[in-house]
C-alpha positions in Angstrom: 33.2 -39.6 -21.8 36.3 -39.9 -19.8 39.2 -38.5 -20.6 42.0 -40.8 -21.8 44.9 -37.9 -22.9 45.7 -34.4 -21.4 47.8 -32.2 -23.2 49.1 -29.4 -21.2 51.2 -26.0 -22.4 54.4 -25.7 -19.5 55.2 -22.3 -19.2 52.5 -20.2 -17.5 50.2 -23.1 -16.7 52.8 -25.7 -15.1 55.7 -23.4 -14.2 54.5 -20.0 -13.2 56.8 -17.7 -15.3 55.0 -17.3 -18.8 57.8 -17.0 -20.8 61.2 -18.9 -20.2 62.9 -16.4 -23.2 62.2 -13.9 -21.2 63.7 -15.4 -17.6 66.9 -16.3 -19.8 67.4 -12.7 -21.3 67.0 -11.1 -18.1 69.7 -13.8 -16.4 71.9 -13.4 -19.3 71.6 -9.5 -19.7 70.3 -9.8 -23.1 66.9 -8.3 -22.7 67.4 -5.3 -25.1 68.5 -7.9 -28.1 65.4 -10.4 -26.9 63.0 -7.5 -27.3 64.3 -6.3 -30.7 63.7 -9.5 -32.1 60.5 -10.2 -30.8 59.3 -6.7 -31.8 60.6 -7.5 -35.2 58.4 -11.0 -35.5 55.6 -9.7 -34.3 55.7 -7.1 -37.0 56.3 -9.5 -39.7 59.6 -8.4 -40.5 61.2 -11.6 -39.8 59.8 -15.6 -39.9 59.3 -17.8 -36.5 62.3 -20.1 -37.0 64.3 -16.3 -37.9 63.3 -15.0 -34.4 64.4 -18.0 -33.0 67.7 -18.4 -34.0 68.6 -14.9 -33.5 67.1 -15.1 -29.6 68.8 -18.2 -29.2 72.1 -17.1 -30.3 72.3 -14.3 -28.1 72.9 -17.0 -25.3 75.7 -18.7 -27.5 78.5 -19.6 -24.9 76.5 -19.7 -21.6 76.5 -22.9 -20.1 73.6 -26.0 -20.2 74.2 -26.5 -16.6 73.6 -22.4 -15.8 70.8 -22.4 -18.5 68.8 -25.2 -16.4 69.7 -24.0 -13.0 67.6 -20.3 -14.3 65.2 -22.6 -15.4 64.5 -24.7 -12.5 64.2 -22.1 -10.4 60.9 -20.8 -11.9 58.1 -22.0 -9.4 55.5 -24.9 -10.3 52.1 -23.5 -10.1 50.0 -24.9 -7.4 48.5 -28.3 -7.7 51.2 -29.1 -10.7 52.2 -32.2 -8.6 49.5 -33.4 -7.0 47.5 -33.1 -10.5 50.3 -35.1 -12.3 50.0 -38.3 -9.7 46.6 -38.0 -9.7 46.6 -38.3 -13.8 48.8 -41.2 -13.5 46.6 -42.8 -10.8 43.7 -42.4 -13.1 45.7 -44.2 -16.0 45.8 -40.9 -18.0 48.8 -39.9 -20.0 50.1 -36.3 -19.5 51.6 -35.0 -22.4 53.6 -31.8 -22.7 53.5 -29.3 -25.2 55.4 -25.9 -25.1 56.7 -23.6 -27.5 59.7 -23.3 -24.9 62.7 -25.5 -25.1 64.0 -28.8 -24.0 66.5 -27.7 -21.2 63.2 -26.5 -19.4 60.5 -28.8 -20.7 62.5 -32.0 -20.2 63.1 -31.6 -16.3 59.4 -31.2 -16.0 58.7 -34.4 -18.0 61.0 -35.9 -15.7 59.6 -34.3 -12.4 55.9 -35.1 -13.3 55.8 -38.5 -14.8 55.0 -37.3 -18.1 54.4 -39.9 -21.1 56.0 -37.3 -23.7 56.8 -34.1 -24.6 57.1 -31.6 -27.6 58.9 -28.6 -27.5 61.8 -26.7 -29.4 65.4 -27.7 -28.9 68.2 -25.4 -28.0 71.6 -26.6 -29.4 74.4 -26.9 -27.2 77.4 -29.6 -27.5 76.5 -31.0 -24.0 78.5 -28.1 -22.0 77.8 -24.9 -23.4 75.0 -23.5 -26.0 76.5 -23.2 -29.5 73.9 -20.7 -30.5 70.5 -21.5 -32.4 67.5 -23.8 -32.2 65.4 -26.5 -33.5 61.7 -25.6 -34.0 59.6 -28.4 -33.4 56.7 -26.2 -31.5 56.3 -22.8 -33.4 54.3 -20.7 -31.6 50.7 -20.6 -32.5 51.3 -23.8 -34.4 50.2 -26.4 -31.9 47.0 -27.3 -33.7 48.3 -29.8 -36.1 51.0 -31.2 -33.5 47.6 -31.8 -31.1 45.4 -33.6 -34.2 48.6 -35.7 -34.5 49.1 -36.7 -31.1 45.2 -37.7 -30.9 45.9 -40.2 -34.2 48.8 -41.7 -33.0 47.8 -42.1 -29.0 44.4 -43.3 -30.9 41.7 -41.7 -28.8 38.5 -39.6 -29.6 38.7 -36.2 -29.7 36.2 -36.3 -27.1 38.3 -37.9 -24.3 41.2 -35.4 -24.7 41.6 -32.7 -22.7 43.8 -29.5 -23.3 45.3 -26.7 -21.0 46.9 -23.5 -22.1 47.4 -19.8 -21.0 47.6 -17.9 -24.0 46.3 -17.4 -27.5 48.8 -19.7 -28.9 46.6 -22.7 -27.0 43.8 -21.7 -28.3 44.2 -23.8 -31.5 44.5 -27.1 -29.4 41.3 -26.1 -27.5 39.7 -26.1 -30.9 40.9 -30.0 -31.6 39.9 -31.5 -28.2 36.5 -32.5 -26.4 37.6 -30.3 -22.9 39.6 -27.1 -22.7 41.0 -25.5 -19.8 42.5 -21.6 -19.6 44.8 -21.8 -16.6 45.8 -18.5 -15.3 44.8 -17.2 -18.8 46.6 -14.1 -20.0 44.1 -12.6 -22.2 40.5 -12.8 -22.2 40.1 -14.6 -25.2 41.7 -17.9 -23.8 38.8 -18.1 -21.0 36.5 -17.1 -23.9 37.6 -20.3 -25.8 38.1 -22.5 -22.7 35.2 -24.6 -21.0 36.8 -23.8 -17.6 39.1 -21.3 -16.5 41.4 -22.2 -13.4 43.4 -19.7 -11.3 45.7 -22.7 -10.6 46.3 -26.5 -11.3 44.5 -27.6 -8.0 40.9 -27.9 -9.6 41.9 -30.2 -12.6 41.4 -33.6 -11.0 37.7 -32.4 -10.0 36.9 -31.4 -13.6 38.2 -34.5 -15.1 36.5 -37.0 -12.2 33.0 -34.7 -13.0 33.2 -36.2 -16.8 33.4 -39.6 -15.6 
């Protein structure tokens, strides 16, 4: 079956840096606190939502403009623009799904002409970050969101492609007919995918091979 819907992770797949949280912590000098919160979450001491509130709380008072500037400096992975243009030419909607946050993903969606995007939402008043985040896409929680996308777009799972780089994306691979591991971070990502790519330059060739 030809592809009718393409669902892509952002960080590490479309943008080179794997973790926008680390980018902001490094820039704002809050790495120590961020590492502490992450360790607590991974140890099961706090929930993902608690982690998100603590982590984003470290950036309270930072300006929206500076935050977006830091994230925009994160380069695109090779082939991103051509891939997005090729999807549009083929009439395939591009949907971005990220456990990152809107101040980054909304710019990527605009740059690439994405049909829609789903991510977490940093709290701000339009000028400065007010501390806190609304979690829409928790780490490891993309599977049900992909099922809902497929239902809403009224496509067969066999007509869907998902691309990711981390273990959190493997759940999306199980929901679609075609899975791409792009710049995978763990062996299990490649093992769960139909194809592993070093960047985005081979995506359109893969899609065309299915037609």
